[in-house]
N, C-alpha and C positions, 0 to 999 in steps of 0.2 A: 497581380491576380495570383500568383504563386504563392505569394507570403502569406496572404491570407489566409489561402487552404491548409499551410501548415500552421497558423496558427492558431484557426479553426481546429484542424487535428490535436494540434496541441494540449488544445483548454479541453476538448471534448476525455482524451486521455487522462488528466489531469482530474476532472470531476468522478469519470468510470475506476480509478484508481481510489478516489477517497471515498467514493459510493462506498466499495465495498469493502473498504475497512471496516474494525468495530472501532467503535466512539474509546477513548481514554482521556480517562477523570486525571489531574493534577490540581493537586497544591503543593503553594511554595512559599516561603519567607520572605517577604517583599523585601525588608534588610538585610538582603544577604545577595551578594554580586558572587553569581556563580564563575563568573570569569577568574576570580580571587585562587580559582582549585583549579591545580594540574597532575595532581599524585591518587591515586585509586587504588584499590585493591579489588578489582575483578577486572575482566578479561574484555566485556563488551565498548566497556568506553574508549577503546582505540581509537574506534574511528573516529570520535570526534576531537582529536587532537590529544586526550590525556595520555599518559604516561603511568605501567602498573607499577608498584612495590612490595613488596615485602616487607619494609621493618619502616613505620613514622611515615603512613599516609596522609593527605589533606583530608579524606574524605574515607568515610565506609561504605561500600555497598551493600545493601539486601534484600532479599528475595523473598515473595511467600506464593505458592501456587495452592490454590485450595479448589478442591470440587467438590459441590453441596446439591441436594435432591432439593430443588423450588418446584415452583408454579407457574404456567404461562396462563394466559388467557388468550384464547381463541375466538375466532368469532367467524362463521361463515354464512353467510347470504342464504334467503331462505324465497326461492319462488313461488309461486302457486301454480297446480298443471295447466297446462294448455289443453283448449277442450274445440269441440264444432258442436255447433248447432245446425239441425235440418232443418231447411221448412219450404213450403211450396207455395211456389208463385201459381194463384189462379189467371194471370194474363196471359201468362207464356204458357202454362198447363205443365210443369216440369218441375223438378225438386232442384234447389239450392244447397249451395253449405255455406255458411256463416265463421271463419276460424276467429276464437278468440285466443292471442299467446297468452303465454303468461306472464304474472306481475310481479315487481317486486315487493315482498311480503316484510322484512326486516334482518334482521341478522340472527343467529342462535348464537350466544357466547356460554362459552365452555372453560374449566379449566381441565388443564392436561398436565401430567410428572413431567417435568424435565431435568436434565442433569446440568446446570451452568459451574464451566470454569472462571475464576479469578485470580489475574500475576499481578502482586505490587512489591513494585521496588520502592524502597525507600534511600536517597541518601544522606547520611547522619556527617557532621563535619565529626573529624577524629580528635580534635583538639576541647570542644565544649560536651561533645556530647547531645548537641542539638538537631533533631532533623528537620532537616534544611529543604529537602526537594522529595517528593513522593508521588508517583502514576502508577495510576491502576487501571486494567483493562477487563471485561466482562464477556463471556461470549456462550451461548448454546451450544452443548457439547451433541454428537448423534450418535455419541456413547457413554460409559459409564467412567471411562477414561481419560487425558487429556494428554494428546499428543505429540510428539516431540515438535513436529511443524507446528502446531497449533503454537505452544511454547514459545518459539523462537518469531513466529509471524508476532503475537502480544507483545515481547520485547521488544521487536524492532519498532512498532507502533509507540510503547510509550517512550522509547528511548530520539523519537523525532518530534516528542513534546518536550524534550529535554532540549532537547535545540534552540526551537522554537523562545522556551524559557529565560534561557542563556544571554540571547541577548536583548 
């Protein structure tokens, strides 16, 4: 029974972690085997077992960070006003109240301006100058600039997809 509780807890933690991360999109060349690359020219790939070199790398890593003004669609539910109606009951010779609750009428749709941050990481084969893998993620920002923590979280999410694509 304890093992079942631990498994359920681990599954709930995995689902919660997956729900909180931003979506990552990946495009890769299906003909390229990512296991053939062992050296690179950027620090973040050390965790995947690659070795950084300063000359003659297998792969070149480039990145772009973009903050742009866009609009997002918002939708708010709309409800009618609740009200009460008074009536007179002649049999009991007194007044009574009927309560009518609010009812759902639909949605109020509107556009709001938002800032969206996009991080793109591109892996290019150093010998052929061909893009072999590209990953990107976008997230709505609370302010006009993207923070270092948001960049780090986005880069980690993108490189998680690299591990999945390499296998």
